[in-house]
C-alpha positions as CSV (number, residue, x, y, z in Angstrom):
1,M,0.0,0.0,0.0
2,E,2.7,2.4,0.8
3,R,4.5,1.6,-2.4
4,S,1.3,2.2,-4.4
5,S,0.7,5.4,-2.5
6,T,4.3,6.5,-3.2
7,V,4.1,5.7,-6.9
8,G,0.6,7.1,-7.4
9,Q,1.4,10.5,-5.7
10,P,4.0,11.6,-8.3
11,L,1.7,10.3,-11.1
12,Q,-1.2,12.3,-9.7
13,Q,1.0,15.4,-9.4
14,K,2.2,14.9,-13.0
15,H,-1.4,14.8,-14.2
16,L,-2.3,17.8,-12.1
17,G,0.7,19.7,-13.5
18,K,-0.3,18.8,-17.0
19,K,-3.8,20.0,-16.4
20,N,-2.5,23.2,-14.9
21,E,-0.3,23.7,-18.0
22,V,-3.4,23.2,-20.2
23,D,-5.4,25.6,-18.1
24,D,-2.6,28.2,-18.2
25,L,-2.4,27.8,-22.0
26,K,-6.1,28.3,-22.4
27,Q,-6.0,31.3,-20.2
28,D,-3.1,32.7,-22.2
29,E,-5.0,32.1,-25.4
30,K,-8.0,33.8,-24.0
31,L,-6.0,36.8,-22.9
32,Q,-4.3,36.9,-26.3
33,V,-7.7,36.9,-28.1
34,E,-9.0,39.6,-25.8
35,Q,-5.9,41.7,-26.4
36,E,-6.2,41.2,-30.2
37,A,-9.8,42.3,-30.0
38,A,-8.9,45.4,-28.0
39,D,-6.1,46.2,-30.4
40,E,-8.5,45.9,-33.4
41,D,-11.0,48.2,-31.6
42,Q,-8.2,50.8,-31.2
43,R,-7.2,50.5,-34.9
44,V,-10.8,50.9,-35.9
45,M,-11.3,54.0,-33.7
46,A,-8.0,55.5,-34.9
47,G,-9.1,54.8,-38.5
48,E,-12.5,56.4,-37.9
49,A,-10.8,59.5,-36.4
50,L,-8.4,59.7,-39.3
51,D,-11.3,59.4,-41.8
52,R,-13.1,62.1,-39.9
53,R,-10.1,64.3,-40.0
54,N,-9.5,63.7,-43.7
55,I,-13.1,64.7,-44.4
56,W,-13.0,67.9,-42.4
57,E,-9.5,69.1,-43.0
58,P,-7.2,69.1,-46.1
59,S,-3.8,67.5,-45.5
60,V,-2.1,70.3,-47.3
61,Y,-2.9,72.6,-44.5
62,Y,-2.2,70.4,-41.4
63,A,-0.9,66.9,-41.2
64,L,-2.2,64.5,-38.6
65,G,0.3,64.3,-35.7
66,K,1.9,67.6,-36.3
67,E,1.8,69.6,-33.1
68,S,4.4,72.3,-33.5
69,F,3.8,75.8,-34.9
70,Y,5.7,79.0,-35.0
71,F,3.7,82.2,-34.5
72,A,4.4,85.6,-32.8
73,G,8.1,84.8,-32.5
74,H,7.6,81.6,-30.5
75,D,7.5,77.9,-31.0
76,I,4.1,76.6,-30.0
77,S,3.5,73.0,-29.1
78,I,-0.1,71.8,-29.1
79,R,-1.5,68.6,-27.6
80,E,-4.5,67.2,-29.5
81,S,-7.0,64.6,-28.6
82,M,-9.2,62.4,-30.9
83,D,-12.0,62.5,-28.4
84,S,-14.0,65.4,-30.0
85,Y,-13.9,68.0,-32.7
86,G,-13.0,70.6,-30.1
87,A,-9.7,68.8,-29.4
88,L,-8.4,69.1,-33.0
89,I,-6.8,71.9,-34.8
90,W,-8.8,73.1,-37.8
91,P,-7.7,75.1,-40.9
92,G,-9.6,78.3,-39.9
93,A,-7.6,78.5,-36.6
94,I,-4.3,78.3,-38.4
95,A,-5.4,80.8,-41.1
96,L,-6.5,83.3,-38.4
97,C,-3.3,82.8,-36.5
98,Q,-1.3,83.6,-39.6
99,F,-3.4,86.7,-40.3
100,L,-3.0,88.1,-36.8
101,D,0.7,87.4,-36.8
102,N,1.3,89.0,-40.2
103,N,-1.0,92.0,-39.8
104,Q,-0.2,93.3,-36.3
105,Q,-0.6,96.9,-37.4
106,Q,-4.0,96.3,-38.9
107,V,-5.2,94.3,-35.9
108,N,-3.3,95.4,-32.9
109,L,-4.0,93.1,-30.0
110,M,-1.6,94.7,-27.5
111,D,-3.3,95.3,-24.2
112,K,-6.7,94.5,-25.8
113,A,-9.4,92.4,-24.1
114,V,-10.0,89.3,-26.3
115,L,-12.5,86.6,-26.1
116,E,-12.3,83.3,-28.1
117,I,-15.5,81.3,-28.5
118,G,-15.0,77.6,-29.3
119,A,-11.3,77.8,-28.4
120,G,-10.7,74.0,-28.8
121,T,-7.0,73.2,-28.4
122,G,-6.3,76.9,-27.7
123,L,-3.9,77.6,-30.6
124,L,-5.7,80.9,-31.5
125,S,-5.9,82.1,-27.9
126,I,-2.2,81.3,-27.4
127,V,-1.2,83.4,-30.4
128,A,-3.4,86.3,-29.3
129,S,-1.9,86.1,-25.8
130,L,1.6,86.1,-27.3
131,L,0.7,89.2,-29.3
132,G,0.0,91.0,-26.0
133,A,-3.8,90.5,-25.5
134,W,-5.6,89.8,-22.3
135,V,-7.3,86.6,-23.4
136,T,-10.3,84.6,-22.2
137,A,-10.6,81.3,-24.0
138,T,-14.0,79.5,-23.8
139,D,-15.4,76.2,-24.8
140,L,-17.5,73.3,-23.5
141,P,-16.7,72.0,-20.0
142,D,-15.2,68.7,-21.3
143,I,-12.7,70.6,-23.5
144,L,-11.3,72.8,-20.8
145,S,-8.7,70.5,-19.4
146,N,-6.7,70.1,-22.6
147,L,-7.4,73.7,-23.5
148,T,-5.9,74.9,-20.1
149,F,-2.9,72.6,-20.5
150,N,-2.0,74.0,-23.9
151,L,-2.5,77.6,-22.9
152,L,-0.3,77.3,-19.8
153,R,2.3,75.2,-21.6
154,N,2.8,77.9,-24.3
155,T,2.3,81.2,-22.6
156,K,3.8,80.9,-19.1
157,G,6.7,83.3,-18.9
158,R,6.1,84.5,-22.5
159,S,2.8,86.4,-22.5
160,R,2.0,89.9,-21.1
161,Y,-1.1,88.6,-19.4
162,T,-2.0,85.1,-18.1
163,P,-4.8,83.8,-20.3
164,Q,-8.0,82.8,-18.6
165,V,-10.2,79.8,-19.3
166,S,-14.0,79.7,-18.9
167,A,-16.8,77.3,-19.7
168,L,-19.2,78.6,-22.3
169,T,-22.1,76.7,-23.9
170,W,-23.4,78.7,-26.9
171,G,-26.8,80.3,-26.2
172,Q,-27.0,79.2,-22.6
173,D,-26.8,81.4,-19.5
174,L,-25.1,84.2,-21.3
175,D,-26.6,87.0,-19.2
176,R,-25.7,85.2,-16.0
177,G,-22.2,83.9,-17.0
178,F,-21.1,86.9,-19.1
179,P,-23.4,89.8,-18.2
180,Y,-23.2,92.8,-20.4
181,P,-21.6,95.4,-20.0
182,T,-19.5,93.9,-17.2
183,F,-17.9,91.5,-19.7
184,R,-16.9,93.7,-22.7
185,Y,-14.2,92.8,-25.2
186,D,-12.3,94.6,-27.8
187,Y,-12.2,91.5,-30.0
188,V,-14.1,88.3,-30.2
189,L,-12.3,85.5,-32.1
190,A,-13.9,82.5,-33.7
191,A,-12.3,79.9,-35.9
192,D,-14.1,77.0,-37.6
193,V,-17.1,77.2,-35.3
194,V,-19.5,76.7,-38.1
195,Y,-19.8,73.1,-39.3
196,H,-22.4,70.4,-39.2
197,H,-23.9,70.8,-35.8
198,N,-27.2,71.7,-34.3
199,C,-26.2,74.8,-32.5
200,L,-25.9,77.4,-35.3
201,E,-28.7,79.5,-34.0
202,E,-27.2,79.4,-30.5
203,L,-23.8,80.3,-32.0
204,L,-25.3,83.4,-33.7
205,Q,-27.0,84.4,-30.5
206,T,-23.7,84.1,-28.7
207,M,-22.0,86.3,-31.3
208,R,-24.7,88.9,-30.9
209,H,-24.4,88.8,-27.1
210,F,-20.8,89.8,-27.1
211,C,-21.0,92.1,-30.1
212,R,-23.7,94.7,-29.3
213,P,-24.8,97.6,-31.4
214,G,-22.9,100.7,-30.4
215,S,-20.1,98.7,-28.8
216,R,-16.5,98.8,-30.0
217,T,-16.3,95.0,-30.1
218,T,-14.9,93.6,-33.4
219,L,-15.6,90.0,-34.3
220,L,-12.9,88.1,-36.3
221,W,-14.3,84.9,-37.8
222,A,-12.4,82.4,-39.9
223,N,-14.1,79.4,-41.4
224,K,-14.0,76.8,-44.0
225,I,-17.4,76.4,-45.7
226,R,-18.3,72.7,-46.0
227,F,-22.1,72.4,-46.1
228,Q,-25.2,74.2,-47.4
229,S,-26.0,74.9,-43.7
230,D,-22.8,76.8,-43.5
231,L,-23.9,79.1,-46.3
232,R,-27.2,79.7,-44.7
233,F,-25.4,80.7,-41.5
234,V,-23.3,83.2,-43.4
235,E,-26.4,84.8,-44.8
236,C,-27.9,85.1,-41.2
237,F,-24.5,86.4,-40.0
238,K,-24.5,89.1,-42.7
239,S,-28.0,90.2,-41.6
240,S,-26.8,90.9,-38.1
241,F,-23.4,92.3,-38.7
242,N,-21.5,94.8,-40.8
243,I,-19.1,92.6,-42.7
244,T,-15.7,93.2,-44.2
245,L,-13.9,90.4,-46.0
246,L,-10.4,90.4,-44.8
247,V,-8.9,87.3,-46.4
248,E,-10.0,84.7,-48.9
249,L,-7.8,81.6,-49.3
250,P,-9.2,79.6,-52.2
251,Q,-6.7,76.7,-51.8
252,Q,-7.7,76.1,-48.2
253,E,-11.3,77.2,-48.8
254,V,-11.0,79.5,-45.8
255,T,-12.5,82.9,-45.5
256,I,-11.8,85.5,-42.7
257,Y,-14.4,88.1,-41.9
258,Q,-14.2,91.2,-39.7
259,A,-17.6,92.2,-38.3
260,T,-19.3,94.7,-36.1
261,A,-22.9,94.6,-34.9
262,K,-25.5,96.5,-37.0
263,E,-27.3,99.3,-35.3
């Protein structure tokens, strides 16, 4: 009996060890399959984000993954995110940055109060700040973290004033969050804020709120026209504002307007 027990114990351990190896192998295969599925999901998401970017923005103007710019005498590094449209850099923002940098006598931002609506990554607000403006950058609450990061990263120790960040949802709580005339600005900046979304009326309402008849507020708006709804917005915009066409870039399909409220 003792001999059988002595012989049987190693055999049992051997079989148990083999079973454990099989179980471990199955577990490893399961983990590998799960990892491959997760990797495929990431590739699909990245592909969808890339497709979305290719639809909205020409590669000639801005290549995916490029985060470095040079404006206002400084290198600017922008962190993007694929999570939302507001976390990407669009051609209108780059065009308006170039215009402000190259036409500082025409549009002098030094010591001016500047508000940006739909600031996104903050590139335009950064350039305005580096040009000497006191800037308030606004966007939806879920955009503010990345926006704040980019602003501080590129303006600390460089700008005349520390740029401010504030949540602003177009058309909502404007009188409470930004009561007029307490919040008055010399310039309101907007870049690629008109695209295929359901808030075009609220956007126009927000523009009217900050640019009142009789005020000295000037709106600078750069946009690429993509849809028929964009053209309809332009017509509504022209009915509310005195419009000057500053720049038209046919290759990028970007137009920059200067506007003041009609009396």
